[in-house]
N, C-alpha and C positions, 0 to 999 in steps of 0.2 A: 753514446748510449743508443741502443736500438729502440726505434719507435714502435709502439704497440700496433697490432693489426687493427683494422677498422672494427667498430663495435659490433657490426653484424657478423663479421667473421668470428669474433670472440664468443658470440652468443650461439654459434652452431653447436649442436649436441656433441658431447664427447663419449657418451655412454651407449650409443647405438650408431649403426651405419647410416650415413646421410644419403638420401635418394636424389641423385642428379640425373635428370631425364634428358636424353639427347633428342633435340628437335629433328635431327636427320632421320630418325626412325618414326616420326609421326606421319600421319596421312597428309601429305603436302597439298593435296587437292582440297581437303576439308580441315585445314590447319586450325582454324578458330574452334571448330568442334572438338578436335583432339586436345587443344589447350584447355578448354572447359572441362573435358573428361579427366585430365590429370591434375587440375588445379587443387583438389582436396588431398592429393597424395604426394606430389613432387615437393622436394625441399628447394631445389635449384633447377633452373633450365640451362641446358648446355647447348650452345650454338657453335657449330664448327664452321670455320671460314677457310676455304682453300682456293688457291690461285691457279691450279693446274700446272704449276712449276715446282714449288716446294713440295707439294703433295699432288697426286694424280687427279684428285676430284676437283670439281668446280662447285663451291659452296660459299656460304650464304652471304647476304649483303646487308648494309646498314638499314635500309628501309624495312627489311623483314624484322630486324630487332626493334625498330620503332613501332612496328605493328604489334609485335609480341608485348611490348611495354604497355600498350593500350588495353590488352585483353587479359593480362596476367599480373598478379601481385607478387609473383615469385622473383627472387634474385636471378639475374641473367649473367651467365658465365660465357664469355666469348673466347673461343680457342682459335687463335690465329695460326694457320699453317700457310705462311706466305713468305716470299722472298724478302731479304733485308731491306730492299729499296722501298717497299710499301708498308713496312711495319709501323713507322711513325704516322704516316697519313691515315692508315686504317685505325690506329688507336684514337685519333681525333674523331673520325667518322663514327666509330662504334660507341665511343663515350658520349657523343652528342645524341646518338640514337637511344641511349638509355641503359647501356651495359653497366652492371655493378662491379664486375670483375673481368679483367682482360688478361689472358695468358698468351705470352709469346713463347717461342722455343729457345731452349738453351743453344740450339744450333744457329740462332740469330745473334750470337754473342757479339759480333762486330757492332751491332747497334743497341745491344741490350741496356747498357747504362743510360743512354739517351732515352730509350723507351721507358725505363723505370722512372727516370726523372719526370717525364711527361705525365705518366700515370699518377705520380705523387701530386703534381701541380693540378691535375684535373680532379683529384679526389676520388679516383677509381682504384679499387683494390687490384694488386698485381699478382700474377701467377706466372709460372714457367712450366713447360712441358718438355719431356725428354723422349726422343725416339728410342725404340727398343734396343738399337745398336749403340747408343751414346753412353759412355761411362757415367755412372751416377756421381762419381766424385767431383765432376766438373761443376756441379751445382753449388758447391760449398760457399763460394764467395758471395753468391747472390742471396742466400737464405735470410740474412737479416733484413732484406727489403721485400720479401715475398709474403703473401697470405695463403697461396695455394701452390702445391707442387704436384704435378700430374705425371705419372709414368705410363707411357704407352706399353701395352702388352702384346701388340701385334704391329705389323708393318703399317706405316702411316697412310691414312686416308682410304683404306680399303675395307669394306664390310665383310663379315662372315668368316673371318680367320680364327683358327684355334689359338689359345693362349700360349705365348712363348714359354718354354721350360724355365727360363731364367727370371720370369716376372716376379715370383714371390721372393726370391733372393734379392732382387733389385729393390723391392719395397722394404725389406728388412734393412738393407744398407741405407736407403734414404731416411728411414725412421731414425736410425742411429745418428746420421748427420744432422737431422733436425734437432734431436735431443741435445747435441753438443755444440751446434754451430749457429742456431737461430737467435741466440742472445735472449732467450726467454720469450720471444715473439711466437704467437701461435701461427703455425704453418700447417694447413690442412693437407694431408697426404691422400691423393686420389689415384685410382686405377682406371684406365680407359683402354678398352679393346679386349676381346676374348672374354667378355662378361657373360657367363652362362650359369645356370643354376648350380652346377657342380663346382664351378671355379670361384664363385663369390665367397663361400665360407673360407676357402684357402687364402684368398686375397685379404680378407678381413683378418685372419690369424697372422698374416705377414705384416700387418700394420695399416692397411688401407682404412681411411676414415670415411671415404665416399667412393662409390663406383659409378661410372657413367653408363646408364642403362639405355639400351636401344630396344631391340625386339623383346628382350626379357621383360620389359615393362609394357610397351605398346602392344605386344602380341599376347599378353597374359589373358587367360580366360576370365580371371577375376582380379582386377587391378588393385582393389582394396586389400585382398588377401596377399597378393604378391608384395605390396608395400609393407604390410604388417610383418611378413616373413623377413624382408630386408631390414626393417627397423629393429627386429628382434635379434639380429646378429651382433 
């Protein structure tokens, strides 16, 4: 029998888009100020972690998450873009730092079962992320153990790209797999990459329950109005 998702995952709204704010797009020099600015608006904080190998960027570290935990009441979603060898150690480090949800990549499949076992033992919600070129069908066997499924809509770890033409079809496929293969467990479907004012409504129609907001949020002239717009979808 499939275990239910954690209570906080089950309590996330289903009737509106969830606002997941990417810390990568905050003012990193004045990070505490930006966290205070978004606190009334964000539903979840999204923290990207990249090792320069699995993804070209070098991002963020456990002490940063521990610092965020001190200044924010929001749930923290850590997205690991790292090589297989460091998935398990980084799960330990980010869990200790205060992450509520940790997502590894389906491309880390060689260590995925051990990673999900460790997340279960630590009491941290588990997610998985798929690169834009990875077939969606490969996620099926993991769905009964997940709380989040994130589909990238652009190449991994690079800002400013346009949305891949297949992104919406991939979301629809994932939504269908969740409906039939998650064993009744709530798995939140997220879109990350290529998030623009004109793409968000289409991603929502395709099944996205949350989008990872970067400049669309942090660069908004009126953050409250931007979040109302998002929540209204």
